[in-house]
Residue frames relative to the residue before (quaternion, step in Angstrom):
aa qw qx qy qz dx dy dz
M 1.0000 0.0000 0.0000 0.0000 0.00 0.00 0.00
A 0.3696 -0.7359 0.5280 0.2073 3.53 -0.81 1.06
T 0.2361 -0.7467 0.6106 0.1181 3.55 -1.09 0.75
E 0.5350 -0.6157 0.4989 0.2930 3.48 -1.33 0.89
K 0.3033 -0.7697 0.5370 0.1651 3.51 -0.92 0.85
K 0.2667 -0.8133 0.4862 0.1762 3.69 -0.22 1.08
P 0.5334 -0.6258 0.4472 0.3518 3.65 -0.98 0.72
V 0.3697 -0.7035 0.5769 0.1888 3.49 -1.27 0.76
V 0.0496 -0.7734 0.6320 0.0032 3.51 -0.84 0.97
D 0.2340 -0.7778 0.5477 0.2008 3.64 -0.32 1.10
R 0.7554 -0.4199 0.3212 0.3870 3.54 -1.48 0.15
R 0.6577 0.5317 -0.3033 0.4391 3.58 0.92 -0.82
D 0.6610 0.4882 -0.2820 0.4952 3.51 0.90 -1.02
F 0.6448 0.5409 -0.3360 0.4228 3.63 0.87 -0.92
L 0.6937 0.4657 -0.2782 0.4737 3.56 0.90 -1.04
K 0.6422 0.5404 -0.3607 0.4068 3.57 1.04 -0.61
V 0.6240 0.5123 -0.3192 0.4963 3.52 1.19 -0.93
L 0.6538 0.5154 -0.3152 0.4556 3.69 0.85 -0.94
G 0.6622 0.4975 -0.3388 0.4462 3.60 0.90 -0.69
I 0.6705 0.4730 -0.3046 0.4837 3.59 0.86 -0.84
S 0.6965 0.4421 -0.3347 0.4554 3.59 0.70 -0.69
G 0.6375 0.4976 -0.3540 0.4698 3.69 1.00 -0.68
A 0.6594 0.4828 -0.3420 0.4638 3.66 0.98 -0.75
A 0.6443 0.5010 -0.3451 0.4635 3.63 1.01 -0.74
A 0.6160 0.5277 -0.3589 0.4618 3.69 1.01 -0.62
T 0.6993 0.4805 -0.3033 0.4337 3.50 0.95 -0.84
L 0.6101 0.5566 -0.3254 0.4605 3.41 1.10 -0.80
A 0.6329 0.5677 -0.2950 0.4361 3.59 1.03 -0.93
G 0.6910 0.4828 -0.2728 0.4636 3.37 1.08 -0.94
C 0.6682 0.4867 -0.2826 0.4866 3.66 1.18 -0.41
G 0.5878 -0.5959 0.3473 0.4228 3.58 1.35 0.07
N 0.5776 0.5487 -0.4073 0.4466 3.59 1.20 0.16
T 0.3529 -0.7693 0.5080 0.1599 3.48 -1.11 0.81
S 0.7634 0.1003 -0.1078 0.6289 3.66 1.20 -0.01
I 0.7103 -0.4773 0.3585 0.3731 3.34 -1.49 0.18
E 0.6454 0.5658 -0.2582 0.4434 3.47 1.38 -0.67
S 0.5221 0.6664 -0.3783 0.3745 3.47 1.41 -0.38
G 0.8357 0.1838 -0.1439 0.4972 3.55 -0.90 0.81
V 0.2855 0.7505 -0.5447 0.2418 3.64 1.20 0.55
E 0.2002 -0.7582 0.6161 0.0740 3.52 -1.19 0.91
K 0.3856 -0.6676 0.5824 0.2577 3.58 -1.04 0.55
V 0.1160 -0.7908 0.6009 0.0118 3.52 -0.73 1.34
Q 0.0970 -0.8119 0.5757 -0.0086 3.49 -0.82 1.10
S 0.3866 -0.6734 0.5618 0.2854 3.63 -0.80 0.82
Y 0.6684 -0.4473 0.4508 0.3872 3.44 -1.71 0.27
V 0.4239 -0.6377 0.5830 0.2718 3.47 -1.22 0.65
Q 0.7595 -0.0637 0.0489 0.6455 3.62 1.02 -0.94
P 0.1954 -0.8140 0.5393 0.0912 3.59 -0.04 1.30
E 0.5421 -0.5929 0.4973 0.3275 3.54 -1.26 0.64
D 0.5783 -0.6195 0.4056 0.3423 3.48 -1.11 0.65
F 0.7047 0.4659 -0.2983 0.4443 3.56 1.15 -0.45
V 0.5039 0.6498 -0.3977 0.4071 3.56 1.38 -0.03
V 0.0517 0.7732 -0.6312 0.0314 3.63 -0.70 1.10
P 0.4930 -0.6558 0.4761 0.3166 3.68 -0.74 1.17
G 0.8129 0.2479 -0.2621 0.4573 3.44 -1.00 1.15
N 0.6867 0.4035 -0.2792 0.5363 3.58 1.23 -0.16
S 0.4274 -0.7109 0.5159 0.2142 3.51 -1.05 0.94
V 0.1725 -0.7135 0.6716 0.1009 3.43 -1.33 0.62
F 0.2651 -0.7710 0.5695 0.1049 3.53 -1.05 1.04
Y 0.1458 -0.7776 0.6108 0.0321 3.50 -1.01 1.03
A 0.3378 -0.7077 0.5807 0.2188 3.58 -0.98 0.83
S 0.0355 0.8006 -0.5925 0.0815 3.59 -0.91 0.86
T 0.3935 -0.6519 0.5774 0.2947 3.57 -1.34 -0.31
C 0.3970 -0.6863 0.5635 0.2321 3.65 -0.97 0.85
T 0.1426 -0.8110 0.5661 0.0389 3.61 -0.75 0.97
Q 0.3330 0.7683 -0.4712 0.2771 3.60 1.26 0.33
C 0.7823 -0.0200 -0.0080 0.6226 3.61 1.21 -0.44
Q 0.6661 -0.5290 0.3390 0.4020 3.67 -1.15 0.05
S 0.4413 0.6916 -0.4676 0.3292 3.54 1.10 0.20
N 0.0918 -0.8615 0.4871 0.1101 3.57 1.13 -0.75
C 0.0812 0.8142 -0.5612 0.1250 3.33 0.79 1.25
G 0.5208 -0.6378 0.4870 0.2911 3.52 -1.29 0.68
I 0.0852 -0.8212 0.5641 -0.0122 3.65 -0.74 0.99
M 0.1975 -0.7226 0.6366 0.1833 3.58 -1.31 0.33
G 0.1952 -0.7750 0.5955 0.0815 3.53 -0.98 1.00
R 0.2930 -0.7451 0.5824 0.1405 3.48 -0.96 1.05
V 0.0488 -0.8187 0.5711 -0.0352 3.66 -0.43 1.18
R 0.0610 0.7946 -0.6039 0.0147 3.41 -1.11 0.75
E 0.8243 -0.0369 -0.0739 0.5601 3.53 -0.58 1.10
G 0.7222 -0.4629 0.2047 0.4715 3.47 1.04 1.03
R 0.6856 0.4851 -0.3012 0.4515 3.69 1.14 0.16
V 0.3949 -0.7349 0.5017 0.2287 3.55 -0.72 0.98
L 0.2329 -0.8416 0.4848 0.0487 3.48 -0.50 1.27
K 0.7865 -0.0414 0.1214 0.6042 3.49 1.07 -1.08
L 0.1657 -0.7419 0.6396 0.1141 3.50 -1.28 0.68
E 0.0312 0.7633 -0.6450 0.0179 3.54 -1.26 0.86
G 0.6645 -0.5126 0.3837 0.3853 3.49 -1.22 0.29
N 0.3916 -0.7076 0.5281 0.2590 3.55 -0.97 0.62
P 0.4091 -0.7535 0.4455 0.2576 3.65 -0.53 1.18
N 0.6830 0.5032 -0.2968 0.4384 3.62 1.20 -0.32
S 0.5011 0.6636 -0.3995 0.3859 3.48 1.46 0.01
I 0.3892 -0.7467 0.4885 0.2289 3.65 -0.68 0.90
I 0.6268 0.5166 -0.3356 0.4772 3.53 1.34 -0.10
S 0.8087 0.2834 -0.1328 0.4980 3.53 0.65 -1.18
K 0.1889 -0.8387 0.4918 0.1378 3.59 1.15 -0.53
G 0.7395 -0.3911 0.1857 0.5155 3.50 1.11 0.83
K 0.6196 0.5178 -0.3475 0.4766 3.61 1.24 -0.08
I 0.0570 -0.7583 0.6482 0.0395 3.51 -1.42 0.23
C 0.4333 -0.7197 0.4887 0.2355 3.58 -1.00 0.82
G 0.7358 -0.4095 0.3072 0.4434 3.63 -1.30 -0.07
L 0.6456 0.5182 -0.3257 0.4567 3.52 0.98 -0.79
G 0.6425 0.5240 -0.3077 0.4669 3.56 1.05 -0.77
Q 0.6531 0.4979 -0.3225 0.4706 3.62 1.03 -0.78
A 0.7084 0.4081 -0.2680 0.5098 3.60 0.98 -0.79
S 0.4529 0.6995 -0.4584 0.3090 3.72 0.95 -0.07
I 0.5752 0.5922 -0.3921 0.4059 3.56 1.16 -0.47
Q 0.5743 0.5709 -0.3908 0.4377 3.68 1.22 -0.43
V 0.5398 0.5946 -0.4475 0.3934 3.64 1.07 -0.31
Q 0.7011 0.4499 -0.2911 0.4705 3.56 1.05 -0.60
Y 0.8158 0.2802 -0.1112 0.4936 3.60 0.97 -0.68
N 0.3452 0.7452 -0.4960 0.2819 3.53 1.39 0.15
P 0.4057 -0.7274 0.4762 0.2820 3.78 -0.75 1.03
D 0.6367 0.5342 -0.3256 0.4508 3.60 1.19 -0.37
R 0.4568 0.7178 -0.4426 0.2831 3.59 1.18 -0.11
L 0.5341 -0.5834 0.4819 0.3770 3.51 -1.21 0.21
T 0.0892 -0.8312 0.5471 0.0442 3.62 -0.66 1.02
T 0.7601 0.2511 -0.1750 0.5732 3.48 1.41 -0.02
P 0.6228 -0.5293 0.4003 0.4144 3.60 -1.07 0.37
M 0.1790 -0.7700 0.5998 0.1238 3.68 -1.02 0.54
I 0.1684 -0.7658 0.6206 0.0068 3.42 -1.02 1.18
R 0.3750 -0.7135 0.5275 0.2683 3.59 -0.94 0.86
D 0.1116 -0.7604 0.6397 -0.0072 3.45 -1.14 1.10
G 0.7729 -0.0909 0.0130 0.6278 3.51 0.13 1.27
E 0.8107 -0.2634 0.2152 0.4765 3.57 -0.66 -1.21
S 0.7028 0.4560 -0.2422 0.4893 3.34 1.48 0.03
L 0.3963 -0.6968 0.5280 0.2803 3.68 -1.12 0.24
V 0.1258 -0.8009 0.5852 0.0166 3.54 -0.83 1.02
P 0.4999 -0.6386 0.4591 0.3626 3.68 -0.92 0.65
A 0.0768 -0.7692 0.6343 0.0023 3.52 -1.20 0.67
T 0.5589 -0.5813 0.4828 0.3415 3.53 -1.40 0.43
W 0.5806 -0.5460 0.4192 0.4347 3.62 -1.15 0.15
D 0.5894 0.5351 -0.4067 0.4481 3.65 1.00 -0.42
Q 0.6776 0.4644 -0.3383 0.4591 3.62 0.82 -0.77
A 0.6407 0.5076 -0.3214 0.4781 3.64 0.99 -0.64
I 0.6664 0.4746 -0.3272 0.4729 3.60 0.83 -0.63
K 0.6262 0.5259 -0.3429 0.4623 3.60 1.14 -0.72
V 0.6636 0.4788 -0.3436 0.4608 3.56 0.92 -0.63
I 0.6275 0.5120 -0.3554 0.4666 3.57 0.97 -0.60
N 0.6579 0.4957 -0.3168 0.4702 3.54 0.90 -0.83
Q 0.5739 0.5388 -0.3768 0.4882 3.73 1.05 -0.50
G 0.7770 0.3956 -0.2120 0.4413 3.50 0.72 -0.93
L 0.8091 0.2113 -0.0880 0.5413 3.61 1.12 -0.62
G 0.3371 0.7454 -0.4900 0.3010 3.51 1.22 0.56
K 0.7390 -0.4206 0.2923 0.4376 3.50 -1.40 -0.09
D 0.7167 0.4547 -0.2674 0.4562 3.61 1.06 -0.63
S 0.5088 0.6765 -0.4127 0.3363 3.54 1.36 -0.06
Q 0.3408 -0.7305 0.5639 0.1797 3.55 -1.17 0.53
I 0.5094 0.6670 -0.4107 0.3561 3.52 1.32 0.04
S 0.1647 0.7795 -0.5690 0.2037 3.61 -0.77 1.04
G 0.8153 0.3124 -0.2113 0.4394 3.52 -1.33 0.11
D 0.8562 -0.0755 0.0865 0.5037 3.57 -1.08 -1.03
E 0.6163 0.5702 -0.3910 0.3770 3.65 1.04 -0.28
I 0.6398 0.4682 -0.2915 0.5352 3.64 1.45 -0.03
I 0.0244 0.7723 -0.6329 0.0494 3.59 -0.79 1.09
F 0.1836 -0.7854 0.5848 0.0866 3.48 -0.99 0.94
L 0.1121 -0.8427 0.5263 0.0156 3.66 -0.25 1.19
T 0.1340 0.7862 -0.5952 0.0980 3.57 -0.67 1.16
N 0.5234 -0.5326 0.4963 0.4429 3.41 -1.27 -0.40
G 0.6782 -0.4617 0.2519 0.5132 3.61 -0.98 -0.30
V 0.0868 -0.7994 0.5940 -0.0238 3.49 -0.88 1.20
S 0.0597 -0.7786 0.6243 0.0219 3.48 -1.19 0.41
G 0.7155 0.4536 -0.2860 0.4479 3.59 -1.36 -0.04
H 0.8459 -0.1548 0.1882 0.4744 3.42 -1.40 -0.82
Q 0.6221 0.5436 -0.3728 0.4224 3.62 0.95 -0.68
K 0.6326 0.5215 -0.3022 0.4864 3.62 0.94 -0.90
V 0.6781 0.4684 -0.3403 0.4527 3.59 0.81 -0.86
L 0.6155 0.5770 -0.3242 0.4280 3.65 0.99 -0.80
I 0.6673 0.5028 -0.2597 0.4842 3.50 1.10 -1.07
D 0.6834 0.5147 -0.2775 0.4370 3.54 0.89 -0.88
N 0.6164 0.4983 -0.3303 0.5125 3.55 1.20 -0.80
F 0.6504 0.5110 -0.3549 0.4359 3.67 0.80 -0.76
L 0.6907 0.4734 -0.3093 0.4507 3.52 0.74 -0.91
E 0.6156 0.5541 -0.3290 0.4537 3.60 1.03 -0.89
S 0.6268 0.5564 -0.3325 0.4325 3.67 1.07 -0.67
Y 0.7045 0.3271 -0.1834 0.6025 3.61 1.34 -0.51
N 0.5067 -0.6712 0.4539 0.2945 3.69 0.97 0.49
S 0.5100 0.6046 -0.4404 0.4247 3.66 0.97 0.85
K 0.2043 -0.7497 0.6244 0.0794 3.43 -1.26 0.71
N 0.5476 0.6672 -0.3837 0.3282 3.57 1.18 -0.08
H 0.1368 0.7543 -0.6086 0.2047 3.43 0.10 1.47
I 0.0421 -0.8392 0.5421 -0.0122 3.60 -0.30 1.23
A 0.1437 -0.8020 0.5779 0.0476 3.59 -0.50 1.08
Y 0.1486 -0.7882 0.5942 0.0591 3.69 -0.62 1.12
E 0.0076 0.7783 -0.6246 0.0632 3.52 -0.85 1.09
A 0.4199 -0.7229 0.4920 0.2427 3.60 -0.68 1.15
L 0.7638 0.2746 -0.1214 0.5714 3.56 1.08 -0.80
S 0.1561 0.8341 -0.5084 0.1463 3.52 0.62 1.13
N 0.2628 -0.7550 0.5970 0.0677 3.43 -1.22 1.23
R 0.2206 0.8360 -0.4877 0.1206 3.59 1.26 0.41
V 0.6506 0.5201 -0.3197 0.4517 3.65 0.88 -0.89
G 0.6729 0.4703 -0.3149 0.4763 3.55 0.85 -0.92
E 0.6567 0.5243 -0.3411 0.4213 3.60 0.82 -0.81
T 0.6385 0.5138 -0.3311 0.4678 3.59 1.10 -0.80
V 0.6762 0.5052 -0.3178 0.4320 3.60 0.93 -0.69
R 0.6668 0.4814 -0.2920 0.4882 3.47 1.04 -0.81
E 0.6157 0.5208 -0.3603 0.4689 3.59 1.10 -0.50
N 0.6584 0.4476 -0.3402 0.5005 3.67 1.04 -0.62
L 0.7068 0.4856 -0.2966 0.4204 3.77 0.86 -0.67
Y 0.8412 0.1798 -0.0376 0.5086 3.43 0.83 -1.09
G 0.4790 -0.6824 0.4189 0.3596 3.66 1.23 -0.16
Y 0.7228 0.3070 -0.2948 0.5444 3.54 1.22 0.32
S 0.5076 -0.6540 0.4829 0.2853 3.62 -1.06 0.86
N 0.8272 0.1126 -0.0448 0.5487 3.64 0.87 -0.69
P 0.0054 -0.8419 0.5396 0.0006 3.61 0.52 1.07
V 0.4925 -0.6626 0.4853 0.2880 3.55 -1.15 0.50
Q 0.1923 -0.8039 0.5554 0.0910 3.53 -0.61 1.09
K 0.3038 -0.7891 0.5230 0.1078 3.56 -0.43 1.35
V 0.0265 -0.8371 0.5461 0.0176 3.70 0.70 0.94
K 0.6459 0.5698 -0.3599 0.3586 3.61 0.91 -0.77
D 0.6946 0.4817 -0.2848 0.4521 3.59 1.21 -0.39
A 0.5435 0.6216 -0.3954 0.4023 3.50 1.33 -0.11
K 0.3286 -0.6997 0.5956 0.2183 3.63 -1.40 0.45
L 0.8149 0.0720 -0.0301 0.5743 3.51 0.96 -0.54
I 0.0653 -0.7849 0.6162 -0.0074 3.66 -0.70 1.03
V 0.1011 -0.7415 0.6633 -0.0066 3.51 -0.96 1.19
S 0.0275 -0.8436 0.5349 -0.0381 3.54 -0.24 1.29
F 0.1810 -0.7873 0.5805 0.1019 3.57 -0.86 0.99
G 0.8624 -0.1416 0.0553 0.4829 3.51 -0.16 1.35
N 0.5506 0.6174 -0.4066 0.3878 3.59 1.30 0.10
D 0.1655 -0.7817 0.5993 0.0497 3.64 -0.30 1.40
F 0.0624 -0.8476 0.5261 -0.0319 3.57 0.53 1.25
L 0.6880 0.4814 -0.2770 0.4671 3.63 1.14 -0.51
G 0.7404 0.3967 -0.1946 0.5066 3.57 1.29 -0.52
S 0.8314 -0.0369 0.0475 0.5524 3.62 0.71 -0.99
G 0.2897 0.7869 -0.4933 0.2314 3.52 1.06 0.76
V 0.7863 -0.2954 0.2725 0.4692 3.54 -1.29 -0.42
S 0.7802 -0.1064 0.0754 0.6118 3.62 1.03 -0.80
P 0.2243 -0.7995 0.5349 0.1561 3.65 0.14 1.19
V 0.6048 0.5860 -0.3603 0.4012 3.64 0.95 -0.78
F 0.6929 0.4854 -0.2360 0.4782 3.43 0.83 -1.30
M 0.7265 0.4671 -0.2687 0.4265 3.63 0.79 -0.98
A 0.5484 0.5795 -0.3717 0.4746 3.54 1.31 -0.42
T 0.6312 0.5235 -0.2951 0.4903 3.56 1.00 -0.78
Q 0.6661 0.4951 -0.2792 0.4830 3.55 0.94 -0.98
Y 0.6623 0.5097 -0.2983 0.4610 3.57 0.92 -0.99
A 0.6139 0.5321 -0.3835 0.4392 3.66 0.91 -0.75
Q 0.7080 0.4582 -0.2906 0.4521 3.59 0.88 -0.92
F 0.5896 0.5970 -0.3255 0.4358 3.56 1.33 -0.51
R 0.6714 0.4879 -0.2554 0.4959 3.44 1.33 -0.65
K 0.5767 0.5710 -0.4085 0.4176 3.67 1.12 -0.17
A 0.6638 -0.4883 0.3922 0.4087 3.61 -1.29 0.39
P 0.5218 -0.3222 -0.7849 0.0887 1.36 -1.70 1.87
R 0.4543 -0.7424 0.4373 0.2262 3.50 -0.62 1.22
G 0.3719 -0.7266 0.5528 0.1677 3.40 -1.05 1.12
T 0.3391 -0.7087 0.5813 0.2120 3.68 -1.38 0.41
L 0.1388 -0.7521 0.6404 0.0707 3.52 -1.08 0.94
I 0.0584 -0.7433 0.6663 0.0106 3.46 -1.22 0.92
Q 0.1006 -0.7981 0.5941 0.0047 3.49 -0.59 1.24
I 0.0534 -0.7626 0.6446 0.0074 3.53 -0.99 1.01
E 0.2328 0.7868 -0.5236 0.2295 3.54 -0.62 1.24
P 0.5874 -0.5980 0.3736 0.3973 3.63 -1.02 0.32
R 0.7930 0.0718 -0.0504 0.6028 3.56 0.98 -0.72
M 0.5570 -0.6192 0.4265 0.3527 3.62 -1.11 0.57
T 0.1400 -0.7850 0.6025 0.0357 3.40 -0.98 1.02
L 0.7131 -0.4086 0.2886 0.4911 3.66 -1.10 -0.11
T 0.6370 0.5006 -0.3134 0.4954 3.55 1.08 -0.70
G 0.6549 0.5167 -0.2945 0.4664 3.58 0.99 -0.71
G 0.6672 0.4848 -0.3199 0.4663 3.52 1.08 -0.65
N 0.6889 0.4068 -0.2729 0.5343 3.71 1.18 -0.32
A 0.5103 0.6644 -0.4313 0.3347 3.61 1.10 0.18
D 0.5062 -0.6233 0.4755 0.3595 3.69 -1.09 0.41
R 0.7789 0.1262 -0.0438 0.6128 3.63 1.10 -0.72
W 0.0228 -0.8136 0.5807 -0.0175 3.66 -0.80 1.00
Y 0.0560 -0.8249 0.5608 -0.0444 3.49 -0.44 1.21
P 0.2408 -0.7786 0.5643 0.1318 3.63 -0.53 1.20
I 0.0555 -0.7855 0.6164 0.0056 3.54 -1.12 0.86
R 0.5926 -0.5487 0.3994 0.4338 3.50 -1.14 0.24
P 0.6133 -0.5454 0.4343 0.3713 3.62 -1.27 0.67
G 0.8255 0.2516 -0.1978 0.4649 3.60 -1.05 0.83
T 0.6771 0.4989 -0.3343 0.4253 3.58 1.16 0.01
E 0.2561 0.7867 -0.5025 0.2509 3.58 1.26 0.46
G 0.7291 0.4431 -0.2741 0.4438 3.59 0.76 -0.89
V 0.6254 0.4942 -0.3433 0.4967 3.59 1.08 -0.68
F 0.6304 0.5208 -0.3459 0.4602 3.71 0.91 -0.72
A 0.6274 0.5412 -0.3103 0.4660 3.65 1.05 -0.93
L 0.7074 0.4668 -0.2801 0.4509 3.55 0.80 -0.95
G 0.6359 0.5068 -0.3252 0.4827 3.61 1.09 -0.73
L 0.6659 0.4798 -0.3168 0.4753 3.64 1.07 -0.69
A 0.6959 0.4547 -0.3109 0.4607 3.57 0.99 -0.54
C 0.6282 0.4846 -0.3582 0.4922 3.62 1.19 -0.28
């Protein structure tokens, strides 16, 4: 009686098949349809620093710019790529902590939807352009033969500081312009102006930890204040013995209201009237 001969698969072929199928299943779970999906171009350093060792991380101290708190951060970099951000333990603001915005700010560097090329207006739409094309357009408008200067030149950025702000100011000064407009989605400019008029400082340090009773009128200092990370540390010390009491008065419950001992809802816009009535 003839017997069926089974195919022989050696160990190397088995592991090869298993590896491909496992990788394919992993890629499919990540939304990729093949091994080539999500391929990135990896380039080595042209002139690597002496302290860079492949496989070892290097930490750089910087400043978070996701809001006006300007918390100190530490970036873990490996092979030229930022992998993780954490608070700088030596920062007097963050003291080694960082909020959700700071943690997510690494996506500003690697977001696939970010602008990777200059954009030039073509009629009513913006079209991608090369750097040579963009520099040519700038030279045509601001070259030696250009008559554009003064208020005709506007430099639009997000919130910048340090050497970037100095470079922008020097650039505008060379064209007799002072039109540097900084757009910030989460701006505290109104609050800064009020604090400047009241205390002489735009961002004074509030020692919440030393208070015994806090009556807050719509000030969400734990959620969207001047520095939520700094205030969270202060508030934690405020809650220690002898424990302080927080009374939050606001139109809708905020993060600070949810952590308060007493929360009183009022009609929007009546904070001032309520405060005057309480003072009288």
